[in-house]
C-alpha positions as CSV (number, residue, x, y, z in Angstrom):
1,M,37.1,-38.5,30.7
2,G,37.1,-35.1,29.2
3,K,36.8,-34.5,25.5
4,V,38.7,-35.3,22.7
5,V,38.8,-32.9,20.1
6,L,40.5,-33.4,16.6
7,V,41.1,-30.3,14.7
8,T,42.2,-29.8,11.2
9,G,44.0,-27.3,9.4
10,V,46.1,-26.4,12.0
11,A,49.1,-25.1,10.1
12,R,47.0,-21.8,9.4
13,Q,47.4,-19.1,12.2
14,L,43.4,-19.3,12.5
15,G,43.9,-23.2,12.9
16,G,46.6,-22.8,15.5
17,R,44.8,-20.1,17.4
18,F,42.0,-22.7,18.0
19,V,44.0,-25.5,19.1
20,R,45.6,-23.3,21.5
21,R,42.5,-22.0,22.6
22,I,40.0,-25.2,23.3
23,Q,43.2,-26.9,25.1
24,R,42.1,-24.2,28.1
25,D,38.5,-25.4,28.3
26,P,38.1,-27.8,31.9
27,Q,36.1,-30.0,29.6
28,V,38.5,-30.7,27.1
29,D,41.1,-33.8,28.0
30,R,43.0,-34.1,24.5
31,V,43.6,-31.8,21.2
32,I,44.9,-33.8,18.3
33,A,45.8,-31.6,16.0
34,V,46.4,-32.2,12.0
35,D,47.4,-31.0,9.0
36,A,49.5,-32.1,5.9
37,V,52.6,-29.7,6.8
38,P,53.9,-29.1,10.3
39,P,53.0,-25.3,11.7
40,E,55.2,-23.0,11.8
41,H,53.4,-21.3,15.1
42,L,53.4,-23.7,18.5
43,L,50.5,-25.5,18.9
44,G,50.7,-25.6,23.4
45,G,50.3,-28.9,24.3
46,A,48.3,-30.5,21.4
47,D,49.4,-33.6,19.7
48,F,50.3,-32.9,16.6
49,V,49.5,-35.6,13.9
50,Q,50.7,-34.8,10.0
51,A,48.4,-36.5,8.3
52,D,46.6,-35.6,4.7
53,I,42.9,-35.2,5.0
54,R,42.8,-36.5,1.3
55,Q,44.2,-39.4,2.5
56,P,42.4,-42.4,3.8
57,T,44.8,-42.5,6.9
58,I,42.7,-40.1,8.8
59,A,40.3,-43.2,9.8
60,R,43.3,-44.5,11.5
61,V,44.1,-41.4,13.6
62,L,40.4,-41.0,15.2
63,A,40.3,-44.7,15.6
64,E,43.8,-44.6,17.6
65,H,42.7,-41.4,19.7
66,S,39.2,-42.3,20.0
67,V,38.3,-39.1,19.1
68,D,34.9,-37.5,20.4
69,T,34.8,-34.1,18.9
70,V,36.0,-33.4,15.2
71,V,36.5,-29.7,14.3
72,H,36.9,-29.3,10.6
73,M,38.8,-25.9,9.7
74,D,40.6,-27.0,6.8
75,V,38.4,-25.4,4.2
76,T,39.4,-22.3,3.0
77,G,40.3,-20.4,-0.2
78,T,43.9,-19.9,0.4
79,A,46.9,-21.8,-0.8
80,L,49.4,-22.4,2.2
81,G,52.9,-21.8,1.0
82,S,53.5,-22.8,-2.5
83,G,50.3,-24.4,-3.1
84,S,48.1,-24.2,-5.8
85,R,44.2,-23.7,-6.2
86,T,43.6,-27.3,-7.6
87,T,45.6,-28.4,-3.9
88,V,43.2,-25.8,-2.2
89,K,40.0,-27.6,-4.0
90,E,41.2,-31.1,-3.3
91,T,41.7,-30.6,0.4
92,N,38.5,-28.6,0.3
93,V,36.6,-31.2,-1.2
94,I,38.2,-34.7,-1.2
95,G,39.8,-33.9,2.1
96,T,36.0,-33.2,3.4
97,M,34.8,-36.1,1.5
98,Q,38.0,-38.5,3.0
99,L,37.1,-37.3,6.8
100,L,33.5,-37.5,7.0
101,G,34.1,-41.1,5.2
102,A,36.3,-41.5,8.2
103,C,33.8,-39.9,10.8
104,Q,31.0,-42.1,9.8
105,K,32.6,-45.5,10.7
106,S,33.8,-44.3,14.0
107,P,31.6,-45.3,17.0
108,T,33.7,-42.6,19.3
109,V,32.6,-39.9,17.2
110,K,29.5,-37.5,18.6
111,R,30.0,-34.1,17.4
112,L,31.0,-32.6,14.2
113,V,31.8,-28.6,13.3
114,V,32.7,-27.4,10.3
115,K,33.7,-24.2,9.2
116,S,31.9,-22.8,5.9
117,S,31.4,-19.6,4.4
118,T,28.7,-17.4,3.3
119,N,30.0,-17.4,-0.3
120,V,27.7,-20.3,-0.5
121,Y,24.7,-17.4,-1.2
122,G,27.6,-16.2,-4.2
123,S,26.7,-12.7,-5.3
124,A,24.6,-11.6,-8.1
125,P,22.6,-8.8,-8.9
126,R,18.7,-10.3,-7.9
127,D,19.8,-11.2,-4.5
128,P,17.7,-10.5,-1.7
129,A,19.1,-7.7,0.5
130,V,19.6,-10.1,3.5
131,F,20.1,-14.0,3.0
132,T,18.9,-16.2,5.9
133,E,20.2,-19.8,6.7
134,T,17.2,-21.1,4.4
135,T,17.5,-18.9,1.4
136,P,18.5,-20.2,-1.6
137,P,20.8,-18.1,-3.9
138,K,19.9,-16.9,-6.9
139,S,22.4,-18.8,-9.0
140,L,24.8,-21.3,-7.5
141,P,28.6,-20.8,-7.6
142,S,30.3,-21.9,-10.3
143,G,33.5,-21.6,-9.2
144,G,36.3,-21.2,-6.8
145,F,36.0,-21.3,-3.4
146,A,32.2,-20.3,-3.0
147,K,31.7,-23.9,-5.4
148,D,33.7,-25.7,-2.8
149,T,31.9,-24.7,-0.2
150,V,28.5,-25.8,-1.7
151,E,30.1,-29.1,-2.2
152,V,31.2,-29.3,1.1
153,E,28.4,-28.3,2.8
154,G,26.3,-31.1,0.4
155,Y,28.7,-33.8,1.7
156,V,28.2,-32.6,5.1
157,R,24.1,-32.7,4.6
158,G,24.5,-36.5,3.3
159,F,27.0,-37.2,6.5
160,A,24.3,-36.0,9.0
161,R,21.4,-38.0,7.4
162,R,23.2,-41.0,7.7
163,R,24.8,-40.4,11.4
164,P,21.8,-38.8,13.0
165,D,23.4,-39.6,16.3
166,V,26.4,-36.8,15.4
167,A,25.4,-33.3,16.4
168,V,26.7,-31.5,13.0
169,C,26.9,-27.9,12.9
170,V,28.1,-25.6,10.0
171,L,29.0,-22.2,10.7
172,R,28.8,-20.2,7.7
173,F,31.4,-17.1,8.1
174,A,31.4,-13.5,6.8
175,N,34.6,-12.5,5.3
176,I,36.9,-12.7,8.2
177,L,39.6,-9.7,9.1
178,G,41.6,-9.1,12.1
179,P,45.4,-8.5,12.3
180,S,46.4,-12.0,11.4
181,A,43.8,-12.3,8.8
182,D,45.0,-14.2,5.8
183,S,42.1,-13.9,2.9
184,P,41.7,-12.9,-0.9
185,L,39.8,-10.4,0.5
186,A,42.5,-9.2,3.4
187,A,45.1,-9.3,0.3
188,Y,42.9,-7.2,-1.7
189,F,42.3,-4.2,1.2
190,S,46.2,-4.5,1.8
191,L,46.6,-3.0,-2.0
192,P,48.1,0.4,-2.2
193,V,45.2,1.3,-4.6
194,L,42.0,-0.1,-4.6
195,P,40.2,-1.2,-7.6
196,T,36.7,-0.8,-7.8
197,V,33.9,-1.8,-10.4
198,F,32.5,1.4,-11.8
199,G,28.7,2.5,-10.6
200,Y,28.6,0.0,-7.4
201,D,29.4,0.5,-3.8
202,P,28.7,-2.9,-2.5
203,R,27.7,-3.9,0.9
204,L,29.9,-6.0,2.9
205,Q,29.9,-7.8,6.2
206,F,33.0,-9.1,8.3
207,V,33.6,-11.0,11.3
208,H,36.5,-10.8,13.7
209,E,39.1,-13.4,14.1
210,D,38.8,-13.5,17.7
211,D,34.6,-14.1,17.4
212,V,35.8,-17.0,14.9
213,I,37.4,-18.7,17.6
214,D,34.9,-18.1,20.3
215,V,32.2,-19.6,18.4
216,L,34.0,-22.7,16.9
217,R,34.3,-23.4,21.0
218,I,30.7,-22.8,21.7
219,A,29.7,-25.0,18.8
220,S,32.2,-27.4,20.1
221,H,30.6,-28.3,23.3
222,E,27.2,-29.2,24.4
223,P,24.6,-26.9,23.9
224,E,24.3,-24.7,27.0
225,R,20.4,-24.2,28.6
226,G,18.1,-22.6,26.2
227,T,20.7,-23.1,23.0
228,L,21.2,-25.6,20.1
229,N,24.3,-26.0,18.9
230,S,23.6,-28.1,15.8
231,G,22.3,-26.8,12.2
232,T,23.7,-24.2,9.9
233,F,24.1,-20.2,11.4
234,N,25.5,-17.1,9.7
235,I,28.0,-15.7,11.8
236,A,28.6,-12.2,11.1
237,G,29.5,-8.7,12.8
238,D,26.7,-6.3,13.5
239,G,26.1,-4.0,10.7
240,V,27.5,-3.7,7.3
241,L,30.0,-1.3,5.7
242,L,30.1,0.2,1.8
243,L,33.4,-0.4,-0.3
244,S,33.5,3.1,-0.3
245,Q,33.3,3.5,3.6
246,C,36.2,1.0,3.6
247,S,38.4,2.7,1.4
248,R,38.1,5.7,3.4
249,R,38.8,4.3,6.6
250,L,42.0,2.7,4.9
251,G,43.5,5.7,3.7
252,R,43.6,4.2,0.6
253,P,42.4,6.1,-3.1
254,T,39.8,4.0,-5.0
255,V,40.1,3.1,-8.9
256,P,37.1,2.7,-10.5
257,L,36.9,0.6,-13.5
258,L,34.5,-1.1,-16.0
259,L,33.8,-4.8,-15.3
260,P,35.6,-6.0,-18.1
261,A,38.8,-3.6,-17.9
262,L,38.7,-4.5,-14.0
263,S,38.3,-8.1,-14.8
264,W,41.7,-8.0,-16.7
265,A,43.4,-6.1,-14.1
266,G,42.4,-8.9,-11.9
267,T,43.7,-11.5,-14.0
268,A,47.2,-9.4,-14.2
269,V,47.6,-9.1,-10.4
270,R,46.7,-12.8,-9.9
271,T,49.6,-13.5,-12.6
272,L,51.6,-11.2,-10.3
273,G,51.1,-13.3,-7.6
274,V,50.0,-10.0,-5.5
275,T,46.7,-11.3,-4.6
276,D,43.9,-13.4,-5.9
277,F,41.9,-11.5,-7.7
278,S,39.3,-14.4,-8.7
279,P,35.9,-13.9,-10.3
280,E,33.7,-14.7,-7.1
281,Q,35.5,-12.0,-5.6
282,L,34.8,-9.6,-8.5
283,R,31.4,-10.6,-8.0
284,L,31.1,-9.3,-4.2
285,L,33.2,-6.2,-5.3
286,T,30.3,-5.8,-7.5
287,H,27.3,-6.9,-5.7
288,G,28.1,-7.5,-2.0
289,R,26.6,-10.0,0.4
290,V,24.5,-9.5,3.4
291,V,23.4,-12.2,6.0
292,A,20.9,-12.7,8.8
293,T,22.2,-13.3,12.3
294,N,19.2,-13.9,14.0
295,Q,20.0,-17.4,14.2
296,M,23.3,-17.3,15.7
297,R,21.9,-14.7,18.5
298,E,18.6,-16.6,19.7
299,T,19.8,-20.5,18.8
300,L,23.3,-20.3,19.2
301,G,23.5,-18.1,22.0
302,F,26.3,-16.0,20.5
303,K,26.7,-12.3,20.4
304,P,29.9,-11.4,18.5
305,K,32.5,-8.7,20.5
306,Y,32.7,-7.2,17.3
307,T,30.7,-5.2,15.1
308,T,31.6,-4.9,11.1
309,A,32.6,-1.5,11.4
310,E,35.0,-2.4,14.8
311,T,36.5,-5.5,13.0
312,F,37.3,-3.7,10.1
313,A,39.2,-1.1,12.2
314,D,41.3,-3.3,14.2
315,F,42.2,-5.0,10.3
316,A,42.9,-1.3,9.1
317,R,45.2,-0.6,12.3
318,S,47.3,-3.6,11.4
319,R,47.8,-3.0,8.2
320,G,49.5,0.6,8.9
321,P,48.4,4.2,7.4
322,G,47.3,4.6,3.4
323,L,48.7,6.6,0.9
324,L,46.4,9.2,2.3
325,P,45.3,10.2,5.4
326,P,41.5,8.9,5.8
327,E,40.2,12.5,7.0
328,A,41.8,14.0,4.1
329,L,40.6,11.0,1.9
330,A,37.1,11.4,2.8
331,G,36.6,15.1,2.7
332,A,38.0,14.9,-1.0
333,V,35.3,12.4,-1.5
334,D,32.3,14.3,-0.5
335,R,33.9,17.8,-2.1
336,I,34.1,15.6,-5.6
337,A,30.5,14.1,-4.5
338,A,29.2,17.5,-4.3
339,L,30.3,18.8,-7.5
340,P,27.0,20.2,-9.3
341,H,27.9,17.6,-12.7
342,L,27.8,14.7,-10.3
343,G,24.3,15.8,-9.2
344,G,25.3,17.6,-5.8
345,G,24.6,20.8,-5.2
346,H,23.2,23.1,-7.7
347,P,23.6,24.2,-11.1
348,P,24.3,28.3,-11.5
349,T,21.4,30.3,-12.0
350,Q,21.2,32.4,-15.9
351,S,20.0,36.0,-15.4
352,A,17.6,36.8,-18.0
353,T,18.2,39.1,-20.9
C-alpha cells in the first residue's frame, strides 16, 4: 500500500499545485485534498473533502481515509476571496490546533509537514545579520501573520513532544514569489509606484513557488540516505536583494517617505483594498530579514533551483513592464546618487583670490 497524504489549504493556487504534484509520486497511493471552500482549479485525481479545519470534523476525515501523512499548507497571510483578517487568523491558529488535536488522536498518522514562514524571526533594528533556525528573535512579532506563525510553531512543538513517534518537519519559507504568487509582498511589488521608508534599503530574500512545491514533496516522504527530513528548516534561494535593486528590476519608481507618513499611507491603501500594508510588512521594508540555509542543504538535502535574484526576475517578468524601463531607471538612480550634495563625486574647487 502506498502513502495516503492529506493536504490542507488546497483552494489556494500553491496548495492546488502541490496536490497535483504529489499525486505523481510512485510512493503515493491517494491524496485527500481539504479546504473549507471548493477550489476553482483542478486537483487531478485527488479526493476533495470540503471541511473546515477549525471544526472537529477534521478528525473524522483523518480516520475515514487512514491518513498517514499530513501536509499543512493552510497557514497564510492573505484572505481567500472575501475573507477577513479575523478568518485568516482563526484558520491559522485555531485551525492548526484542531488539526494537531486530530493528528494526536490518529493511530495512522506518521508524518506531519507544516508550511511556516521566516516571519517568526520578526524584523527589528538590532537583528543579527543572518538568522539561523536556533536564533531567537530580538523582539517577538506583536501581531498579524508573523504572530500567527509563532503561535502555530508553538503548537507544533507541543504536538511533537506528545507524539514523538510522528516525524515532524517545519519549513520556514522566505517570501514566496513567482508568476502566480499571492502574498502581501507580491501585491506591494505590483504597485505602480513603491512607497519605501526614507533612509532604509532593506535586504530581502525570496523563494520561488516551484522550489516550495519541491521541498514540500521531499519533506513528505521518508528521508533519503544521509538526510533527515524532520526538524525545522529555513527555506530560501541563494543570495539577497536590496529593495532598491528590486524596484529597478521591476522598472517601478520609489517614493521614500518618513515612517509615520508611510504608516498613514499603508492604512490608506489597506482601506482601499489595494494591498495589505500591515505593520509587519512595514517592519520588513524597514529592517529586512536574511536567514541561513545551511540546514536546508546539509540536513534536508534540498538545493533550490532558483536563487533569490532568479526568483525575483521570474516574478518581475510575470508582472509586465513598469512605468520606466529598468535600464533607464537604474541609470537615473545612479546619476542622482553621484550628485555632489548626496556625497557622490567631488565638490568644485574654489580658486584663491
